[in-house]
N, C-alpha and C positions, 0 to 999 in steps of 0.2 A: 914706900907709902908709909905714912905714919897715921895711927888712929887717936882720936881724942875724944873727952869727954864733951861732946859737942864741938864744932869748929872754933867756938870762943877759946877752948883750952889751948888750941894749937896756934891760935894768934898770940896768947901769952906766952907760950913756948917759945915762939920766934923771938919775941922781945927779950925773954929770959936768957936764950941762947946767944943772940948776936949784938946785945947791945950791953956796953960798958958804961959807967956813969959819965954823962956829958955827951954821949954818941946821940945823933939824931936819927928821926925817923919822919918822913915826909907822909902827909896824908890830907884829905880833903876836909874843908872846914864845916861842911855839912853832910856827914857820913856817919857811920856805925861808930858809936861812942866807945866801944870797948878797944879800938885802936890806941887812942889817945890815953885811956886809963891804964892800958898795959905798959905802954911806953913810959908813962909817968911813974908807975909803981915799980918799975924797973931802973928808975934813976936816969931815965933817956930824956931827950928834948923832943917834943911832938911839934914839928913844923907844920902848921896848918895853911893850906893854899886854898883859897876862895874858888868856888865852882864858878864855871862860866855857862850861862843860861841852864842852870841846874845840872850840869855835866862836869865831870871830872876835867881839869885843864892840865892835860899832861905836859904841854909845852912849858907852861908856867912851874909845874913841878920839876921838870928838868932843870930849869933856869935856878932852883933852890938848891941843887945838889952841891955839897961841900965836901971837903977832906973827911968831916966828921959823920957824913950820912952813911948809915948802914942797912936801913930799911926803907921801902916805899910801900905803902898799903894802898891798895886799890880795891874798891868794892864795885863788882860788876856782875849785874846791874847794881846800880848804887841804892843804898838804903839811907834816906827815905824818898829820893826823888824818882826813883825807878828808870833812870836814863842810864846809858851803856857808852862803854869805852869801844872804839871800833879796832878791827885788826890794824889798820894802817897807823892809828893813833899809837897803839901799843908798841908797834914795831919801832916806831920814832923813837919812843922812851927807851926800850931795849937797846937801841944802837948808841944812846948816849950814857949808858950807865958804865961806871967804873967797876972792875972785876970784883970788888969787894962789897958791892951793894946787892941786896937780895929783894925783889919785887914780891910781895904778898899779895896774890890774887884771891880776895874772898869772892867766891862765886855761889854763895848760899842760894841764890835765886837763878842760876845760869839755866837750870831746866826749863824754865819759863819763857826764855829768850827765843825768839824766832826770826829775829833779823838777820839776814845772810851775812852782815858785816861783824856780827858778834865773833870774837877771837876765839879759836880752838887752842886754849893754853895747853891742853894735853899734849899737843904737838911740840910745844915750846919745851915742854919738859923732857919729851923723847929725844930732842936735839941738844939738850944739855944747857939751855938757857937758864940764868940766874932768876928762876921764879919759883915759889912755893904756892901751888893752886890747892885752894881749900873748897871742900864740898860738904854738904850735910845731909842728914836725912830728916832734919827738922821741918822742911818746907814742903817740898813736892810729895815726899814719902809719908808725910804725917806721922813722924816719930819723935816728936818735939821732946815729950817728957822722958824718953829712953836715954836721951843726951847722947848721940854718938855722931861723929863727924870724921873726916880724914883728910889727910894733905898729901900732895904728890910733888915731889922735886927730885933732885939730883941724889945719888947715894950718899954724897959727902954731907948734904944739908940735912938729910934724914938721919944720918949716923950722929951728926951733932946734936940734933935736937933729942934724939933718944937717951943721949948720955944724961940729960937733965930732966928727961920726963920721968914722972912718978910710976914705978911699976904697978901694973893692974889697975891703969886709970880707967879702963872701960870694962864695963861688966859683961858677963857671957851671954845675958838675955839679950841686951842691946845688940850684941855682935850677931846673935841669931836671928834677931828681928830683920837686922840690916840686911843680911843675905837673903832672907825670905822677901824683903821689900824690892830688892834688885830683880827679882824673877817675876814680880807682879806687874807684867806689862799693861794688863787691863785696866788697873787701878791709875798707872801713870798716864795713859791715854785719856782716861776719863777726866783726871784732874786738870790735863792740859786744855781739854776741849771746853769744860765748865769755866776755866781760867779765861781763856781767849774770848768766849763769848761774853763773859762778865766784864771783861776789860774795854770790849767794843761798846757794850751797853752803857756803861759809866762814862766812858769818853764821849759818847754821843749825847747822853744827859748833860754832861757838864757844858757842852757846846751849845745845848739848848738853854741852859740856864746862863749863858753867856759868861762863863768863869774860865779863868786861865788854869791851865794844867800842863804837866810835862808828859810827853808821850812815854808811856811805860813800858818796859820788857820784863817786868816782874809780876807779882800777884797783888800790888797794890799800885795806887795812883795818888799823885802828890798834887793836890789841887789848892789854888788861891781863892778864899771865900770872899775876898773884897772887903772884909771887915775884920773886926777883932777875933781871931781864930779861937783864942780861949772861950770867950762867950758863945761862940757858935757850938764849939765842943759841949759846953755845959747845957745848953737848949737841947742839943741832940741826945745827951745823956738823959735828960728829963723824959725824953720820948722813948727811952729804952734802946737807943741806937749808940753803941761805942765806936768812936773813931779815936784818932791819936793827934793832938796838938803838939807840933813840933816848935814852930816860933812864928811870930808875927800872925799874918792872916792866913797862913797855909795849914792844911791838915792832911794827913796821911790816911787814905781810905783803903782798908783791906778789901779784896774782892772776895765776894761771898758766892753763895748758890743764888739763882735767879730770884727766888722769893725775897732773901734777904737784901739783894741788890735794890729791888724796887722799894722795899720798905725804906731803905736809906735814902733813895732819891726822894721819895715823897716827903720824908720827914726834912732833908734838907731844904726842899723847895718851900715848905710851911715856915722854916726857921728864917730863911732869907727874906720873907715876906714882911717879918716882923723887924721892928726897930731895936 
């Protein structure tokens, strides 16, 4: 295991450790931006593969493997679409991988996933598969400001990354808080319940508003407003509701507490009535 100043640092460490100038890393074209930033910063080539219906297209990613490929980044569930890669899809990719390619599984939102097809990548690590599984305390456990995450992989991968990791990269307060968070099962159960209820409420509300959205396995939902997303974002902001505009007509909506979700839905319905 390797600790990081947030799982972001471990993503960057992977690029720093395993990429030489000109090496390639494969990633989705609508996903967490840090993958592309880290690859580019370490003089690698970010090979961006389009999503399919909001999901990672692992078959297309496998077709983009070349002798220069060293890393494959997968965000599962994906940020910002909330969609997931299944066990079967991941197995097919792993079976196609050359021995010198590492799959970085960013599972920042994995605790929210309840689909039985969501892959147990910890088992992949235990059997020695070429994966680096990243988890964080920033989401489910609510410790974003303390900046602590961890990565699980084979001893060889972790040893290589520790050679380039800065010493003392995580502070003792964050480590103590992480240990306490792991034992707080009551908080985790409550967070899961609130998120699942909110996810269901927002999904039903979007259907009632006749809006397209991707089924989410995370703590947010990606929804198509059917109009200029930036304008909808600005109008919601003037109503005191903050969402995130990603591109085009789509918005990423974080799932909040019941009252917050209701306030958002009312504000969105009002905005959509205006021209």
